[in-house]
N, C-alpha and C positions, 0 to 999 in steps of 0.2 A: 105751118107744116111744110110749105115749099121751101122756106129758108133752112129748115132742118135737113131736108133731102139734099139741098145744094151743099150745105156744110159737110155732110157725110160723104157726098160724092168727091169733094175736094180733098178731104182727109184720106179717103180710099185711094184716090189717084196719087197723092203724095207718098203714101206707104208703098204703093206698087212701084213707083219710080225709084224710091230709096232701095227697095229690094233688088230691082234691076241693076242699079249702080253697084251695089254690094256683090251681086253675082258676076257682073262684068269684071270688077276688080279682082275677084277671087280667080276667075278664069285667066285673066291676064298674068297674074302672079304665078299660077301653075305653069302656064306655057313659057314664061320667061325663065323659070328655074329649070325646067326640063330641057329647054332648047335655047339656052343663052349663047351669046356670041362666042365662038371658039370652044364651046363645051364638047364638041365631037372629037377634038384632038387631045382632051385631057381625061384620064381615067384615074380613079382612086383604087389602087391595088390593095392597100392595107392601111389600117388605122389602129394605133395602139395608144391608149391613155396611160401616161406615166404617173400623173397625179391629176387632181382636179383643176390644175392650171397649166399642165404641160401635156402635149401630145406629139406623136410622131406619125407622119404620113408618108406612105410610099406611093408615089405618083408616076404615071407614065404619060409623058408629054411628047406628042408626035414621035413615038417609038423610043424615046429616051427615058430611062428610069431615074427618078430623083427622090432622095430622102430629105424630107422637110421637117423641121422641128417647129412647133408652135408653142410659145410660152408667153410670159408677161411682157417680154420685149418685142413681141410680134413674130411673124414667120421668118425662118432662117433656112437657107440651104445648108444642109449638113454634108452631103456628098452627091456626086453624080455616079450612078451605077452603070452607065453605058446603055447601049442599045440591045434590045431583045433579051436573050438568056445570058449573054456573056457579061462578065463583070469587069470593070476597070479598076485599077488600083489607085 
């Protein structure tokens, strides 16, 4: 009976530790995504899907607006729209 109790205690402790590790990793992932390095200077202003493989992003990076295309070839800068509300040609 003593061996069974020890076995159950070891299994319980291992499950508790695994749950703690999973919770820690989940919290780490959530904080890294929301507070990533440099994330405070980048805003996604708009996102449009053109197809299931192509998207357009309007980003504001440190006050400058950028139109970025994302497709099979990876991300590409389409144009810089300038700072604030003014648009550059």
